[in-house]
C-alpha positions as CSV (number, residue, x, y, z in Angstrom):
1,X,-31.3,30.0,-35.7
2,X,-30.0,26.4,-35.4
3,X,-26.6,24.8,-35.3
4,X,-25.3,24.0,-38.8
5,X,-25.6,20.4,-39.9
6,X,-21.8,19.8,-39.8
7,X,-21.4,21.6,-36.5
8,X,-24.3,19.6,-35.0
9,X,-22.8,16.3,-36.2
10,X,-19.4,17.2,-34.7
11,X,-21.0,18.0,-31.3
12,X,-23.0,14.8,-31.4
13,X,-19.9,12.7,-32.2
14,X,-17.9,14.5,-29.4
15,X,-20.8,14.0,-26.9
16,X,-21.2,10.3,-27.8
17,X,-17.4,9.7,-27.5
18,X,-17.2,11.4,-24.1
19,X,-20.1,9.2,-22.8
20,X,-18.4,6.0,-24.1
21,X,-15.0,6.9,-22.7
22,X,-16.5,8.1,-19.4
23,X,-18.5,4.9,-19.0
24,X,-15.4,2.8,-19.6
25,X,-13.4,4.8,-17.0
26,X,-16.2,4.6,-14.5
27,X,-16.4,0.8,-14.9
28,X,-12.6,0.4,-14.5
29,X,-12.7,2.6,-11.3
30,X,-15.6,0.7,-9.8
31,X,-14.1,-2.7,-10.5
32,X,-10.6,-1.8,-9.4
33,X,-10.1,-3.7,-6.1
34,X,-7.0,-4.5,-4.0
35,X,-5.5,-7.8,-5.0
36,X,-4.4,-8.8,-1.6
37,X,-6.3,-6.7,1.0
38,X,-9.4,-9.0,1.0
39,X,-7.6,-12.2,0.2
40,X,-7.9,-14.5,3.2
41,X,-4.8,-16.3,4.4
42,X,-5.4,-20.1,4.8
43,X,-4.1,-21.7,8.0
44,X,-4.4,-25.1,9.6
45,X,-4.6,-25.3,13.4
46,X,-3.9,-28.3,15.6
47,X,-3.5,-28.9,19.3
48,X,-4.4,-31.3,22.1
49,X,-6.6,-30.4,25.1
50,X,-4.6,-30.1,28.3
51,X,-6.8,-32.2,30.6
52,X,-8.7,-34.6,28.3
53,X,-5.9,-35.0,25.8
54,X,-8.4,-34.7,23.0
55,X,-7.3,-33.5,19.5
56,X,-8.4,-30.1,18.3
57,X,-8.2,-29.7,14.5
58,X,-9.6,-27.0,12.2
59,X,-8.9,-24.8,9.2
60,X,-8.7,-21.1,9.8
61,X,-8.9,-18.3,7.3
62,X,-7.4,-14.9,8.3
63,X,-8.3,-11.6,6.6
64,X,-5.7,-9.1,7.6
65,X,-6.3,-5.3,7.2
66,X,-3.6,-2.7,7.2
67,X,-2.4,0.3,5.2
68,X,0.7,2.5,4.8
69,X,0.3,6.3,4.7
70,X,2.1,8.1,1.9
71,X,4.9,6.7,-0.3
72,X,7.8,5.4,1.8
73,X,11.3,6.3,0.5
74,X,14.4,4.2,0.9
75,X,15.6,4.5,4.5
76,X,12.2,5.7,5.8
77,X,10.5,4.1,8.8
78,X,7.2,2.5,7.8
79,X,4.0,2.2,9.9
80,X,1.3,-0.3,9.2
81,X,-1.9,1.4,10.4
82,X,-5.5,0.2,10.7
83,X,-4.3,-3.4,11.6
84,X,-7.1,-5.8,12.4
85,X,-7.7,-9.5,11.8
86,X,-10.9,-11.3,11.0
87,X,-10.8,-15.1,11.6
88,X,-13.2,-17.6,10.3
89,X,-13.5,-21.4,10.3
90,X,-16.3,-23.4,8.7
91,X,-15.8,-26.8,10.3
92,X,-14.0,-27.9,13.4
93,X,-13.8,-30.7,15.9
94,X,-15.0,-28.5,18.8
95,X,-18.7,-29.4,18.7
96,X,-17.8,-33.0,19.2
97,X,-16.1,-32.0,22.5
98,X,-19.3,-30.2,23.6
99,X,-17.7,-26.7,23.1
100,X,-20.1,-23.9,22.4
101,X,-17.8,-20.9,23.1
102,X,-14.1,-20.2,22.7
103,X,-12.2,-17.4,24.5
104,X,-8.5,-16.6,25.0
105,X,-6.0,-14.7,22.9
106,X,-3.4,-15.2,20.2
107,X,-0.1,-15.8,22.0
108,X,2.0,-15.3,18.8
109,X,1.0,-13.4,15.7
110,X,4.3,-12.4,14.1
111,X,4.3,-9.8,11.2
112,X,7.4,-9.6,9.1
113,X,8.4,-7.3,6.3
114,X,10.8,-8.1,3.4
115,X,12.4,-5.2,1.4
116,X,12.8,-5.1,-2.4
117,X,16.2,-6.7,-2.2
118,X,14.8,-9.6,-0.2
119,X,16.5,-8.5,3.1
120,X,14.5,-8.3,6.3
121,X,12.7,-4.9,6.7
122,X,11.5,-5.3,10.3
123,X,8.9,-7.2,12.4
124,X,6.2,-6.7,14.9
125,X,3.9,-8.9,17.1
126,X,0.6,-7.3,18.0
127,X,-0.3,-10.2,20.2
128,X,2.1,-9.2,22.9
129,X,0.5,-8.8,26.4
130,X,-2.9,-10.1,25.1
131,X,-3.2,-7.5,22.4
132,X,-5.3,-9.8,20.2
133,X,-8.0,-11.4,22.3
134,X,-10.3,-14.1,21.0
135,X,-14.0,-14.3,21.9
136,X,-16.4,-16.3,19.7
137,X,-19.4,-18.7,19.8
138,X,-19.2,-22.1,18.1
139,X,-22.1,-23.0,15.9
140,X,-23.5,-26.6,15.8
141,X,-21.4,-27.4,12.7
142,X,-18.2,-25.9,14.2
143,X,-18.2,-22.5,12.5
144,X,-16.3,-19.7,14.3
145,X,-15.9,-16.1,13.4
146,X,-14.4,-13.2,15.3
147,X,-12.4,-9.9,14.7
148,X,-9.5,-8.9,16.8
149,X,-8.5,-6.5,18.3
150,X,-11.6,-4.5,19.0
151,X,-9.8,-1.3,17.9
152,X,-7.4,-1.1,15.0
153,X,-3.7,-1.0,15.9
154,X,-0.7,0.8,14.4
155,X,2.3,-1.5,14.0
156,X,5.9,0.0,14.0
157,X,9.4,-1.4,13.6
158,X,9.5,-1.6,9.8
159,X,12.0,0.2,7.6
160,X,12.1,0.6,3.8
161,X,15.6,-0.8,3.3
162,X,15.6,-0.9,-0.5
163,X,13.6,0.1,-3.5
164,X,11.1,-2.3,-4.9
165,X,8.1,-4.2,-3.4
166,X,8.1,-4.2,0.4
167,X,6.1,-7.3,1.4
168,X,4.3,-7.9,4.7
169,X,3.4,-11.4,5.8
170,X,2.1,-13.3,8.8
171,X,4.3,-16.2,10.2
172,X,3.2,-19.2,12.2
173,X,0.4,-18.3,14.6
174,X,-0.3,-19.7,18.1
175,X,-3.3,-19.2,20.4
176,X,-4.2,-20.2,24.0
177,X,-7.9,-21.0,24.2
178,X,-10.4,-21.8,26.9
179,X,-13.2,-24.1,25.6
180,X,-16.6,-23.5,27.2
181,X,-19.7,-25.7,27.0
182,X,-23.1,-25.9,28.7
183,X,-23.9,-28.1,31.7
184,X,-26.6,-30.5,30.7
185,X,-28.3,-30.3,34.1
186,X,-28.0,-26.6,35.0
187,X,-27.7,-25.2,31.5
188,X,-25.0,-23.0,32.9
189,X,-21.7,-22.3,31.1
190,X,-18.9,-24.6,32.2
191,X,-15.2,-24.9,31.2
192,X,-14.7,-28.0,29.1
193,X,-10.9,-27.8,28.7
194,X,-8.0,-25.6,27.7
195,X,-5.8,-26.0,24.6
196,X,-2.9,-24.3,22.9
197,X,-3.1,-24.5,19.1
198,X,-0.4,-23.9,16.4
199,X,-1.6,-22.6,13.0
200,X,0.6,-23.0,10.0
201,X,0.0,-21.4,6.6
202,X,1.0,-19.0,3.9
203,X,0.9,-15.5,5.2
204,X,1.6,-12.8,2.5
205,X,-1.1,-10.2,2.9
206,X,0.2,-6.8,1.7
207,X,2.8,-5.1,-0.4
208,X,3.8,-1.4,-1.0
209,X,6.1,-0.1,-3.7
210,X,9.2,1.9,-2.6
211,X,10.6,4.0,-5.4
212,X,14.2,4.3,-6.4
213,X,16.0,7.1,-4.6
214,X,16.1,10.4,-6.5
215,X,19.4,11.8,-7.6
216,X,19.9,15.0,-5.5
217,X,22.9,16.2,-7.6
218,X,25.1,16.5,-4.5
219,X,28.0,14.6,-6.1
220,X,31.2,16.6,-5.5
221,X,33.1,17.8,-8.6
222,X,36.5,16.2,-9.4
223,X,39.4,17.5,-7.4
224,X,41.8,19.8,-9.4
225,X,45.3,19.1,-8.1
226,X,46.9,21.9,-10.1
227,X,44.6,24.9,-10.2
228,X,47.5,27.1,-11.5
229,X,47.6,25.2,-14.7
230,X,50.7,23.7,-16.5
231,X,53.1,21.1,-15.2
232,X,53.4,20.8,-11.4
233,X,57.2,20.7,-11.8
234,X,57.9,23.7,-14.2
235,X,56.7,26.5,-12.0
236,X,54.2,27.6,-14.6
237,X,56.7,28.2,-17.4
238,X,55.1,25.8,-19.9
239,X,53.9,28.0,-22.7
240,X,51.1,30.4,-21.7
241,X,49.8,28.1,-18.9
242,X,50.0,29.0,-15.2
243,X,52.2,31.9,-14.0
244,X,54.4,33.2,-16.9
245,X,56.6,36.3,-16.3
246,X,58.9,38.1,-18.7
247,X,59.9,41.7,-19.0
248,X,57.1,42.4,-21.5
249,X,54.6,40.1,-19.8
250,X,54.1,40.8,-16.1
251,X,53.0,38.1,-13.8
252,X,49.4,37.0,-14.0
253,X,47.6,34.5,-11.8
254,X,44.9,32.1,-12.8
255,X,42.3,32.2,-10.0
256,X,41.6,28.9,-8.2
257,X,38.3,27.2,-9.1
258,X,35.5,28.0,-6.7
259,X,33.6,24.9,-5.5
260,X,29.9,25.4,-4.9
261,X,27.5,23.1,-3.1
262,X,24.1,22.5,-4.9
263,X,21.0,23.4,-2.9
264,X,19.7,20.6,-0.8
265,X,16.7,18.8,-2.4
266,X,13.8,18.6,0.0
267,X,11.7,15.4,-0.5
268,X,8.0,15.9,0.0
269,X,6.3,12.6,1.1
270,X,2.8,12.2,-0.3
271,X,0.1,12.7,2.3
272,X,-2.3,10.4,0.3
273,X,-3.2,7.3,2.2
274,X,-2.3,4.3,0.2
275,X,-3.5,0.8,0.8
276,X,-0.4,-1.2,1.5
277,X,-0.9,-3.6,-1.3
278,X,-2.3,-2.5,-4.7
279,X,-3.9,0.2,-6.8
280,X,-6.8,1.0,-4.5
281,X,-5.9,4.8,-4.5
282,X,-6.8,4.9,-8.3
283,X,-10.3,3.7,-7.8
284,X,-11.8,7.0,-6.8
285,X,-10.0,9.2,-9.4
286,X,-11.0,6.8,-12.2
287,X,-14.6,6.7,-11.1
288,X,-14.8,10.5,-10.7
289,X,-13.2,11.1,-14.1
290,X,-15.5,8.7,-15.8
291,X,-18.6,10.3,-14.3
292,X,-17.4,13.8,-15.4
293,X,-16.9,12.6,-18.9
294,X,-20.4,11.1,-19.0
295,X,-21.9,14.4,-17.8
296,X,-19.8,16.3,-20.4
297,X,-21.0,14.0,-23.2
298,X,-24.6,14.4,-22.2
299,X,-24.3,18.1,-22.1
300,X,-22.8,18.1,-25.6
301,X,-25.7,16.0,-26.9
302,X,-28.2,18.4,-25.4
303,X,-26.4,21.4,-26.9
304,X,-26.3,19.7,-30.4
305,X,-30.1,19.2,-30.3
306,X,-31.1,22.5,-28.9
307,X,-33.0,24.6,-31.4
308,X,-32.7,28.3,-31.9
309,X,-34.6,30.7,-34.2
310,X,-33.3,31.1,-37.8
311,X,-33.3,34.8,-38.9
312,X,-35.5,35.5,-41.8
313,X,-33.7,35.1,-45.1
314,X,-31.0,32.7,-43.8
315,X,-30.7,29.0,-44.4
316,X,-29.0,26.2,-42.5
317,X,-25.5,25.5,-43.7
318,X,-24.3,21.9,-44.0
């Protein structure tokens, strides 16, 4: 027996639709990338060597990595985890000074956060006490590339002061460098000079959304100043309100209102790691859902085409 013509067509249409939708979802998932996480920050660095008084001038791109775990709520402390910086420069004046290697450390690398209401939301400086060392070779055309620190850091000192986008940025950066070259006679490394450089640029590198506070329902009810009812000054003798006593109507008392406190609402902070800037967490779910739909569609098409024996005396129904 075979599937009827109409049923087979429906299965085929459903399978084809599932494949198309699944392929689209998979494409969206694979192409969804963080808008800021991989965007380098462009800085321009300048300084003068301490001994030779030679100018040092180069452009520097900084790619800053960092993430916030969970979804911070208003008032929560915020940690920036996985903090590392990759620095690159394509052209510099260093080869002209005979420099083949640069070492040292960032002396200032300020990270600041701004809350959704544009107020300050904390700051940190991972360069304290040599926390961001610099060690890089200089190519013949002046290119430099290094990553610092060697192990990712966790930066604290931030607070989600208000709902909205909490933005993280890098301020003006400074570095103390030792410039090393090669002795032309001995071919041994020698110190050419030292220099302190200041790097200015635009430093926004990450953002995380802080939701509006949830209404816990703990607002107290309005205060009843006269629970007995009636006018405060008539001792309850206004009609049938409050305490009313006659020979045929003995005293009765209206019980005072009982105030109850709603149960405390416990907020569960999501344990899902969220990149501190954009929709990266949706990449994997979108891709997985799309793949599942493609498999479902393929299964439906196979089912629609699978033949089965038609019992004798029966015909296929359209």
